[in-house]
Each structure stands twice: as C-alpha cells, then as structure tokens.
Backbone as ProteinMPNN parsed JSONL, in Angstrom:
{"seq_chain_A": "MKRILYEKGFALVVLFIFIVIAVVYIDIEPAGFDLTIKNDTAEEITDLYITYNEMTEEINIPPIAPGGEYKLTVRPTEEFGENSMTMYYLDTAGIKREETIFGYFEEGYYGEATIILNTIDQQGVIQMTISEKMFD", "coords_chain_A": {"N_chain_A": [[-79.566, 74.888, 125.348], [-79.757, 72.5, 123.856], [-81.079, 70.97, 125.746], [-83.598, 72.203, 125.907], [-84.572, 71.731, 123.316], [-84.621, 68.939, 123.437], [-86.531, 68.533, 125.492], [-88.785, 69.705, 124.282], [-89.025, 68.025, 122.066], [-89.468, 65.564, 123.355], [-91.907, 66.159, 124.596], [-93.507, 66.533, 122.334], [-93.473, 63.929, 121.242], [-94.77, 62.494, 123.301], [-97.249, 63.804, 123.219], [-98.053, 63.109, 120.611], [-98.301, 60.298, 120.872], [-100.35, 60.211, 122.761], [-102.45, 61.384, 121.266], [-102.748, 59.487, 119.191], [-103.558, 57.228, 120.661], [-105.955, 58.235, 121.713], [-107.46, 58.685, 119.358], [-107.662, 56.076, 118.33], [-109.036, 54.841, 120.449], [-111.445, 56.316, 120.536], [-112.418, 55.861, 117.969], [-112.939, 53.143, 117.801], [-115.7, 51.38, 117.942], [-117.668, 49.043, 119.584], [-118.794, 46.345, 117.68], [-122.185, 45.908, 117.18], [-125.718, 45.897, 117.928], [-128.093, 48.013, 119.161], [-131.206, 47.478, 120.407], [-134.533, 48.543, 120.873], [-137.614, 47.599, 121.979], [-140.881, 48.493, 121.926], [-144.012, 48.187, 123.436], [-146.921, 49.207, 122.372], [-149.445, 48.226, 122.33], [-152.587, 46.949, 123.652], [-152.239, 44.587, 124.871], [-150.288, 41.975, 126.447], [-147.266, 41.098, 124.925], [-145.836, 38.229, 123.633], [-143.369, 35.683, 122.881], [-141.642, 36.658, 120.796], [-138.966, 36.7, 118.471], [-135.542, 37.282, 117.696], [-133.361, 37.131, 114.963], [-130.625, 36.327, 112.725], [-128.766, 35.621, 109.714], [-126.546, 32.843, 109.892], [-126.599, 32.821, 112.644], [-126.034, 31.345, 115.768], [-127.808, 30.755, 117.834], [-131.098, 31.734, 118.119], [-132.626, 34.726, 119.487], [-134.798, 34.873, 122.144], [-137.28, 37.043, 122.983], [-138.281, 38.322, 126.085], [-141.616, 38.341, 127.629], [-143.514, 41.312, 126.977], [-145.11, 43.776, 128.649], [-148.271, 45.594, 128.262], [-147.701, 48.882, 127.158], [-145.11, 48.7, 127.978], [-141.511, 48.252, 127.601], [-138.641, 46.733, 126.079], [-135.171, 46.409, 126.174], [-132.212, 45.575, 124.422], [-128.916, 44.489, 123.494], [-127.512, 43.298, 120.617], [-124.813, 41.437, 119.763], [-123.204, 40.242, 117.24], [-121.209, 37.361, 116.963], [-120.427, 35.45, 115.26], [-118.748, 34.406, 112.241], [-119.329, 36.015, 109.199], [-120.503, 37.255, 106.024], [-122.298, 39.274, 104.085], [-125.389, 40.21, 105.595], [-128.586, 40.099, 107.311], [-130.995, 41.256, 109.72], [-133.754, 40.014, 111.466], [-137.039, 40.071, 112.994], [-139.274, 37.743, 114.31], [-142.431, 36.03, 114.74], [-145.118, 33.82, 115.666], [-148.405, 33.789, 114.407], [-151.866, 33.429, 115.545], [-152.753, 31.301, 114.008], [-150.522, 29.872, 113.627], [-148.853, 30.724, 111.656], [-145.798, 31.874, 110.436], [-144.674, 35.08, 111.0], [-142.721, 37.675, 109.791], [-140.493, 40.391, 110.242], [-138.27, 42.797, 108.96], [-135.47, 44.079, 110.592], [-132.808, 45.147, 110.348], [-131.848, 45.531, 107.16], [-129.47, 45.07, 105.854], [-126.231, 44.234, 106.811], [-122.771, 43.927, 107.754], [-119.877, 42.204, 109.126], [-118.543, 44.028, 111.835], [-120.206, 46.201, 111.566], [-122.458, 48.464, 113.203], [-125.322, 49.623, 115.044], [-128.57, 51.062, 115.747], [-131.952, 50.383, 116.651], [-135.424, 51.054, 116.841], [-138.317, 49.438, 117.676], [-141.638, 49.582, 117.37], [-144.453, 48.194, 118.626], [-147.473, 48.441, 117.415], [-150.285, 47.65, 117.096], [-152.278, 44.693, 117.693], [-154.084, 42.208, 116.076], [-157.081, 40.084, 116.088], [-156.225, 37.738, 114.953], [-153.686, 37.566, 115.784], [-151.809, 39.035, 114.447], [-149.294, 41.374, 114.31], [-149.062, 44.806, 113.972], [-146.414, 46.866, 113.226], [-143.904, 49.418, 113.703], [-140.764, 50.168, 112.484], [-137.786, 51.762, 113.08], [-134.511, 52.516, 112.114], [-130.974, 53.05, 112.535], [-127.942, 52.846, 110.955], [-124.479, 52.18, 111.209], [-121.1, 52.07, 110.033]], "CA_chain_A": [[-80.322, 74.88, 124.114], [-80.07, 71.11, 123.547], [-82.064, 70.501, 126.724], [-84.903, 72.738, 125.517], [-84.994, 70.961, 122.151], [-84.923, 67.591, 123.927], [-87.798, 68.605, 126.221], [-89.846, 69.944, 123.295], [-89.159, 66.789, 121.289], [-90.105, 64.576, 124.221], [-93.294, 66.581, 124.754], [-94.195, 66.245, 121.072], [-93.643, 62.478, 121.14], [-95.817, 62.131, 124.259], [-98.501, 64.327, 122.672], [-98.388, 62.279, 119.465], [-98.773, 59.004, 121.382], [-101.657, 60.463, 123.376], [-103.424, 61.606, 120.191], [-102.975, 58.2, 118.53], [-104.366, 56.403, 121.574], [-107.288, 58.838, 121.78], [-108.154, 58.434, 118.091], [-107.981, 54.648, 118.276], [-110.055, 54.567, 121.465], [-112.71, 56.937, 120.135], [-112.871, 55.307, 116.695], [-113.33, 51.744, 117.919], [-117.009, 51.12, 118.529], [-117.909, 47.605, 119.543], [-119.832, 45.97, 116.725], [-123.383, 45.446, 117.854], [-126.95, 46.574, 117.584], [-128.941, 48.331, 120.307], [-132.603, 47.368, 120.022], [-135.571, 48.879, 121.839], [-138.916, 47.115, 121.533], [-141.913, 49.148, 122.724], [-145.334, 47.602, 123.26], [-147.999, 50.198, 122.439], [-150.736, 47.54, 122.232], [-153.3, 46.79, 124.923], [-152.015, 43.208, 125.315], [-148.915, 41.513, 126.644], [-146.724, 40.471, 123.715], [-144.915, 37.144, 123.973], [-142.834, 34.816, 121.821], [-140.945, 37.34, 119.705], [-137.615, 36.185, 118.306], [-134.612, 38.021, 116.849], [-132.423, 36.218, 114.324], [-129.91, 36.756, 111.53], [-128.084, 34.498, 109.062], [-125.383, 32.288, 110.576], [-126.746, 32.936, 114.092], [-125.994, 30.024, 116.388], [-129.027, 30.563, 118.626], [-131.946, 32.92, 118.038], [-132.88, 35.389, 120.768], [-136.205, 34.907, 122.54], [-137.573, 38.257, 123.735], [-139.225, 38.032, 127.171], [-142.908, 39.023, 127.476], [-143.512, 42.763, 127.149], [-146.434, 44.211, 129.112], [-148.812, 46.763, 127.552], [-147.031, 50.123, 127.539], [-143.739, 48.42, 128.413], [-140.482, 48.149, 126.576], [-137.522, 45.842, 126.362], [-133.957, 46.839, 125.486], [-131.143, 44.598, 124.377], [-127.85, 44.711, 122.527], [-127.14, 42.076, 119.898], [-123.427, 41.521, 119.294], [-122.881, 39.029, 116.479], [-119.853, 36.844, 117.161], [-120.16, 34.497, 114.196], [-118.136, 34.946, 111.028], [-120.28, 36.079, 108.102], [-120.32, 38.361, 105.085], [-123.527, 40.065, 104.05], [-126.347, 39.659, 106.538], [-129.739, 40.917, 107.668], [-131.548, 40.884, 111.015], [-135.213, 40.025, 111.445], [-137.806, 39.67, 114.171], [-140.419, 36.957, 113.865], [-143.349, 35.46, 115.719], [-146.177, 33.028, 115.049], [-149.743, 34.309, 114.706], [-152.715, 32.422, 116.204], [-152.89, 30.147, 113.116], [-149.228, 29.223, 113.534], [-148.121, 31.238, 110.495], [-144.623, 32.661, 110.82], [-144.69, 36.476, 110.537], [-141.345, 38.145, 109.898], [-140.248, 41.802, 109.939], [-136.842, 43.109, 108.856], [-134.978, 45.151, 111.465], [-131.701, 45.691, 109.57], [-131.874, 44.832, 105.877], [-128.124, 44.723, 105.408], [-125.069, 44.574, 107.624], [-121.611, 43.05, 107.659], [-119.068, 42.197, 110.346], [-118.016, 45.336, 112.197], [-121.242, 47.222, 111.539], [-123.213, 48.645, 114.435], [-126.457, 50.507, 114.827], [-129.641, 51.03, 116.736], [-133.291, 50.298, 116.074], [-136.594, 51.107, 117.726], [-139.423, 48.665, 117.118], [-142.859, 49.916, 118.105], [-145.56, 47.275, 118.37], [-148.601, 49.372, 117.435], [-151.553, 46.959, 117.349], [-152.331, 43.256, 117.422], [-155.479, 41.878, 115.77], [-157.581, 38.824, 116.663], [-155.458, 36.625, 114.39], [-152.345, 37.618, 116.35], [-150.901, 39.745, 113.543], [-148.837, 42.607, 114.948], [-148.649, 45.93, 113.125], [-145.292, 47.483, 113.916], [-143.103, 50.431, 113.026], [-139.342, 49.949, 112.77], [-136.856, 52.804, 112.621], [-133.144, 52.068, 112.387], [-129.804, 53.826, 112.117], [-126.833, 51.92, 110.778], [-123.153, 52.782, 111.103], [-120.06, 51.077, 109.699]], "C_chain_A": [[-80.735, 73.447, 123.737], [-81.151, 70.576, 124.475], [-83.476, 70.979, 126.354], [-85.437, 71.981, 124.308], [-85.388, 69.541, 122.553], [-86.281, 67.571, 124.618], [-88.965, 68.831, 125.265], [-90.094, 68.687, 122.468], [-89.858, 65.708, 122.093], [-91.588, 64.892, 124.393], [-94.095, 66.299, 123.484], [-94.446, 64.752, 120.894], [-94.766, 62.012, 122.07], [-97.179, 62.596, 123.745], [-98.968, 63.484, 121.492], [-98.948, 60.928, 119.911], [-100.16, 59.153, 122.005], [-102.741, 60.636, 122.312], [-103.75, 60.298, 119.481], [-103.853, 57.31, 119.391], [-105.794, 56.938, 121.628], [-108.081, 58.552, 120.51], [-108.558, 56.969, 117.987], [-109.105, 54.331, 119.254], [-111.402, 55.124, 121.046], [-113.276, 56.264, 118.902], [-113.383, 53.882, 116.817], [-114.654, 51.656, 118.676], [-117.196, 49.611, 118.508], [-119.033, 47.304, 118.555], [-121.02, 45.426, 117.501], [-124.559, 46.328, 117.508], [-127.806, 46.753, 118.837], [-130.388, 48.348, 119.83], [-133.497, 47.775, 121.18], [-136.895, 48.436, 121.246], [-139.959, 47.691, 122.478], [-143.27, 48.538, 122.395], [-146.398, 48.675, 123.462], [-149.375, 49.56, 122.272], [-151.381, 47.48, 123.615], [-153.079, 45.396, 125.512], [-150.535, 42.947, 125.578], [-148.469, 40.806, 125.366], [-145.67, 39.455, 124.139], [-144.389, 36.482, 122.707], [-142.363, 35.567, 120.584], [-139.523, 36.814, 119.665], [-136.817, 37.097, 117.375], [-133.635, 37.008, 116.263], [-131.718, 36.916, 113.163], [-129.204, 35.538, 110.954], [-126.827, 34.118, 109.842], [-125.472, 32.388, 112.099], [-126.786, 31.54, 114.702], [-127.243, 29.736, 117.216], [-129.847, 31.841, 118.594], [-132.257, 33.453, 119.429], [-134.377, 35.431, 121.016], [-136.415, 36.137, 123.42], [-138.553, 37.907, 124.854], [-140.546, 38.774, 126.96], [-142.794, 40.522, 127.775], [-144.939, 43.194, 127.48], [-146.94, 45.374, 128.266], [-148.156, 48.05, 128.068], [-145.583, 49.934, 127.955], [-142.768, 48.414, 127.253], [-139.381, 47.216, 127.046], [-136.333, 46.309, 125.53], [-132.936, 45.72, 125.524], [-130.106, 45.04, 123.364], [-127.479, 43.364, 121.936], [-125.739, 42.299, 119.349], [-123.084, 40.223, 118.56], [-121.421, 38.624, 116.687], [-119.461, 35.865, 116.06], [-119.444, 35.192, 113.037], [-119.176, 34.907, 109.915], [-119.902, 37.227, 107.183], [-121.542, 39.254, 105.155], [-124.58, 39.396, 104.928], [-127.546, 40.577, 106.671], [-130.288, 40.387, 108.993], [-133.066, 41.02, 110.956], [-135.785, 39.691, 112.823], [-138.989, 38.863, 113.65], [-141.218, 36.457, 115.055], [-144.342, 34.603, 114.95], [-147.517, 33.645, 115.413], [-150.592, 33.178, 115.294], [-152.929, 31.186, 115.337], [-151.566, 29.403, 112.96], [-148.412, 29.657, 112.324], [-146.983, 32.129, 110.984], [-144.715, 34.041, 110.172], [-143.313, 37.065, 110.807], [-141.249, 39.605, 109.477], [-138.746, 42.038, 109.926], [-136.494, 44.269, 109.773], [-133.843, 45.886, 110.757], [-131.636, 44.886, 108.28], [-130.514, 44.397, 105.391], [-127.112, 45.147, 106.457], [-123.98, 43.542, 107.399], [-120.894, 43.055, 109.001], [-118.511, 43.592, 110.586], [-119.046, 46.45, 112.157], [-121.87, 47.326, 112.922], [-124.337, 49.627, 114.161], [-127.447, 50.405, 115.959], [-130.978, 51.004, 116.018], [-134.323, 50.4, 117.188], [-137.73, 50.407, 117.002], [-140.644, 48.966, 117.976], [-143.952, 48.948, 117.672], [-146.84, 48.094, 118.533], [-149.917, 48.708, 117.81], [-151.368, 45.468, 117.117], [-153.794, 42.908, 117.184], [-155.853, 40.514, 116.344], [-156.857, 37.602, 116.118], [-154.022, 36.614, 114.912], [-151.325, 38.291, 115.456], [-150.581, 41.106, 114.16], [-148.477, 43.623, 113.869], [-147.542, 46.657, 113.887], [-144.607, 48.521, 113.036], [-141.66, 50.22, 113.46], [-138.55, 51.129, 112.212], [-135.454, 52.389, 113.04], [-132.121, 53.047, 111.863], [-128.637, 52.85, 112.072], [-125.531, 52.711, 110.618], [-122.172, 51.699, 110.703], [-118.689, 51.657, 109.939]], "O_chain_A": [[-81.878, 73.196, 123.357], [-82.03, 69.824, 124.053], [-84.438, 70.222, 126.482], [-86.615, 71.625, 124.269], [-86.381, 69.007, 122.059], [-87.095, 66.685, 124.356], [-90.019, 68.215, 125.418], [-91.241, 68.33, 122.203], [-90.737, 65.015, 121.58], [-92.427, 63.994, 124.34], [-95.246, 65.869, 123.563], [-95.52, 64.355, 120.442], [-95.617, 61.22, 121.665], [-98.158, 61.853, 123.829], [-100.155, 63.177, 121.384], [-99.961, 60.47, 119.381], [-101.036, 58.314, 121.793], [-103.835, 60.087, 122.45], [-104.917, 60.028, 119.197], [-104.797, 56.701, 118.889], [-106.745, 56.157, 121.591], [-109.261, 58.21, 120.586], [-109.684, 56.663, 117.594], [-110.039, 53.612, 118.9], [-112.416, 54.442, 121.197], [-114.492, 56.106, 118.79], [-114.196, 53.456, 115.997], [-114.706, 51.838, 119.892], [-116.906, 48.97, 117.498], [-120.09, 47.933, 118.593], [-120.863, 44.577, 118.379], [-124.41, 47.373, 116.874], [-128.192, 45.781, 119.487], [-130.752, 49.134, 118.956], [-133.253, 47.401, 122.328], [-137.259, 48.845, 120.144], [-139.936, 47.421, 123.679], [-143.631, 48.39, 121.227], [-146.736, 49.013, 124.596], [-150.366, 50.268, 122.092], [-150.795, 47.905, 124.611], [-153.667, 45.059, 126.54], [-149.657, 43.6, 125.014], [-149.214, 40.008, 124.798], [-144.746, 39.764, 124.891], [-144.904, 36.699, 121.61], [-142.649, 35.162, 119.457], [-138.938, 36.516, 120.706], [-137.347, 37.617, 116.393], [-133.139, 36.132, 116.972], [-132.162, 37.96, 112.685], [-129.061, 34.526, 111.639], [-126.135, 34.981, 110.383], [-124.501, 32.066, 112.784], [-127.49, 30.659, 114.208], [-127.686, 28.59, 117.287], [-129.369, 32.904, 118.988], [-132.166, 32.729, 120.42], [-135.135, 35.958, 120.202], [-135.8, 36.258, 124.479], [-139.564, 37.254, 124.594], [-140.594, 39.735, 126.192], [-142.084, 40.941, 128.689], [-145.858, 42.999, 126.684], [-146.15, 46.066, 127.624], [-148.071, 48.268, 129.277], [-144.895, 50.91, 128.254], [-143.149, 48.55, 126.09], [-139.219, 46.951, 128.237], [-136.464, 46.572, 124.335], [-132.806, 45.01, 126.521], [-130.382, 45.859, 122.487], [-127.171, 42.414, 122.656], [-125.503, 43.225, 118.573], [-122.717, 39.228, 119.184], [-120.516, 39.454, 116.594], [-118.293, 35.495, 115.942], [-119.528, 36.41, 112.88], [-119.83, 33.884, 109.709], [-119.075, 38.07, 107.532], [-121.788, 39.911, 106.166], [-124.655, 38.169, 104.997], [-127.521, 41.711, 106.193], [-130.076, 39.227, 109.347], [-133.593, 42.016, 110.46], [-135.115, 39.118, 113.682], [-139.63, 39.247, 112.671], [-140.759, 36.459, 116.198], [-144.396, 34.657, 113.722], [-147.756, 33.988, 116.571], [-150.082, 32.08, 115.517], [-153.255, 30.123, 115.864], [-151.497, 28.408, 112.237], [-147.399, 29.037, 111.999], [-147.172, 33.01, 111.823], [-144.821, 34.158, 108.951], [-142.797, 36.966, 111.92], [-141.846, 40.012, 108.481], [-138.03, 41.533, 110.79], [-137.142, 45.316, 109.739], [-133.902, 47.104, 110.584], [-131.393, 43.679, 108.314], [-130.405, 43.459, 104.602], [-127.134, 46.282, 106.934], [-124.231, 42.437, 106.92], [-121.252, 43.813, 109.903], [-118.062, 44.258, 109.653], [-118.788, 47.542, 112.664], [-121.817, 46.383, 113.712], [-124.311, 50.366, 113.177], [-127.206, 49.759, 116.979], [-131.118, 51.537, 114.917], [-134.131, 49.912, 118.301], [-138.062, 50.74, 115.864], [-140.676, 48.644, 119.164], [-144.326, 48.894, 116.5], [-147.245, 48.404, 119.654], [-150.594, 49.151, 118.738], [-150.434, 45.037, 116.441], [-154.656, 43.265, 117.987], [-155.041, 39.868, 117.006], [-156.871, 36.543, 116.745], [-153.228, 35.754, 114.529], [-150.12, 38.149, 115.663], [-151.478, 41.883, 114.487], [-147.688, 43.336, 112.968], [-147.715, 47.019, 115.051], [-144.716, 48.504, 111.81], [-141.367, 50.108, 114.65], [-138.635, 51.448, 111.026], [-135.233, 51.963, 114.174], [-132.353, 53.769, 110.894], [-128.381, 52.122, 113.031], [-125.495, 53.763, 109.979], [-122.39, 50.525, 111.003], [-117.685, 50.98, 109.718]]}, "name": "protein", "num_of_chains": 1, "seq": "MKRILYEKGFALVVLFIFIVIAVVYIDIEPAGFDLTIKNDTAEEITDLYITYNEMTEEINIPPIAPGGEYKLTVRPTEEFGENSMTMYYLDTAGIKREETIFGYFEEGYYGEATIILNTIDQQGVIQMTISEKMFD"}
C-alpha cells in the first residue's frame, strides 16, 4: 500500500514539474518585433531606417525591389521605459519623413507589423499602410 502511494506521489511530483516547465516555456516569448516591409511601388525603395528611443544604432533597411519585401526582427536590448518605434527616410528635398510603426511599447513587449509601401511620388514621398499587433 505504501509503495502504491509512493509511486502515485512520485508521479504527481514529476507531472507537476513537467507542467511548470511547460507553462514557463510556453509563456516566455522573446521580446522583439517582427517587421515585414512590402514594396508595392514601381520603384526600388532605398534608405529606409528603423529607430526607437534609446536605440544605440538605427537599422538601415536594404534596398527593396518593386514587388519585393524585406523581413526582420528587432529585439531591443537597451534599458528603457515607455518607447515608440518609427521608420523614416529623406525625400528628394532632403526633408525627413517619419511614420510610426509602434506608438507605444515597453521592455518585454513584442509584436508584429506589416508596412506596405503603396506609392512614391516625384518628390520622393512614400504613401504607406502600417498594420501592427502588439502583445505584452
């Protein structure tokens, strides 16, 4: 009788440990942001930059061909409180144009965004659509 209770108790302890490990493993998402930039214009798009407050070095997006896309994951490593993430570029007159990707995030947040570059005019101004999902 004691052996059966011992075996059941041991099995319960092992099951409990397994459940705790599974919950911790499933619940821990690496903080970061998956970005997809799609070029729906008729021109190659160059010199796009991703940045956020306290960022040590902004991210230069490589050229994206017409109809192409570029995917990246941004994993902030700096210490910060409230933050936002933007994409910017310079138009043909050298004016900085900025679009918000994530309007608000903190350490530990993660999410995904799709940025569609719809059109670019003769002044180099890009019309874009940004859709994002944020998790914390």
